[in-house]
N, C-alpha and C positions, 0 to 999 in steps of 0.2 A: 435552553443551556443552563451550566446545572455550574454552581454557585457553590467553590473551594474556599474552605477557612485554610488560615495559615500554617493549620499542624501540620506538621511532615506526614505525618498517618492518615490522613487524608487524602491522598495523591495518590492515583494506578498507573496501572498501567494505558490503563485510555486516555486517562491526562496529559501522561508525555504522549502520545503520539497524539494529541490535537494537539501539545505546545511544538512539535516539531515540523505542524502542519500549518502550522501559527495560528489554531481557529481556535485563541482565548483569550479573555482579556487582560489590560497588562496587571492587573493587580494577581492573576495569573499566574501570569508570565515574572515577575519575581517572585512567588514563591513559591514555584517549581525551578526557575534559576538558585534557588536559596537550597533548599530541597535537596539537586543536583549535587550542588558543593559541599553541605556534609553530612550527605549520605553514601557510603563510598560502596553498598550494594543499590538505591540508587539509583548512580552512575552506573555502574555497570550492566544497569537493564535498560540504562538511554541509549548508553552504548551500543548497547545490542542490536538496539530500535533502532538505528542509525545508522549501521550496518546491512539491516534488515533493505533500508528505506534504497539506500546507495545499490542496494541487488536488485532491489525489483525495478529501481528505475532504467537499470542499465541491461533488464532482459528483453528480447523483442522476441515475438513467436510467430512464428511460419511453421503451417503448416509443412508436414516430408514432401518430398519428391513422392513416392508411395499414392498418398494421401492423395492429392491430385491429382496422378494415374488415374486413380477408382471413381474416382467425382465425375471425372469429365469423360471414362470410359461408361459410369453409368448414364449418366448427360447421352449420351448420342445412339444409346441402345431403346432409352425410351422417348428419345423425344419424337416430335410428330415428323416425317422427309417433309421437306419443304418441295411444294411442289409450282411446276410454274402453269398459267394456262395461254 
């Protein structure tokens, strides 16, 4: 865990991400909140990161029907036939 001084030039985008995911100490939270409130560029970067997190949280990943069909076809062609005794 890194310790951040209250100087605003010590905060990085990584710190803002940690802030978003609440992976910071109470002291860091206070410093980052102040940093965001006093620095327009930091506030803009924070908002961009928040928008990105929101978009990532709403994404669902599913294979296309074509991909599923290709995998199933391959599986059928390369699987051993079931035998009955």
